[in-house]
N, C-alpha and C positions, 0 to 999 in steps of 0.2 A: 504494501499499500505504501502509495508518494501521499504526502502531506505537507503542508506550509505555517506556519506559524501567521495565522492575520492581527490576533490584537492575546494581549495572556493569557485570555480567555476562550477563543475564538482560532481555529481551525477550519484550512479549506484538504479535500483532503479524498484521494480516487475512491470508485467500487468496486473492484472487477471481482466475479464468482466464475470458476473452472469446474469442469466437469474432466473428470479421464476415465477413461478405461482404466482397467489392472495395472496393464503394457505399461500405461505413460502416453496416450497418447490421445492429442485434447478432443473431445469427443462436442465439446459445448462452454463458449464463453459469451459471459453478460456481462456489460457495461452500463455504466449510469443509474437510473432508475430500475432498481432490477425488479423483472418480474419473478415475485417468488415462486408461483403455481407452476411454473411454468421449468423454472430450476428442475420441483423438485418433481417435476414430470419424466424428463426430459436423464433423473438421476434414477429414478425407476428403470425406466426404457433400458437403462444403464447393467443395472444389476441382471436386470433380468437374461439379457443379452449375457452377461459373461457365466 
């Protein structure tokens, strides 16, 4: 995660969630506003295929 201190109490940061197969192959990557339901769906599908 990248971050930048804006003020003593405020930070700006990146938001990336990556899903990988057990062999390390990238399956999906969500950045910014994360669609959690979609990530969960992709994780479940990846598990079923493994």
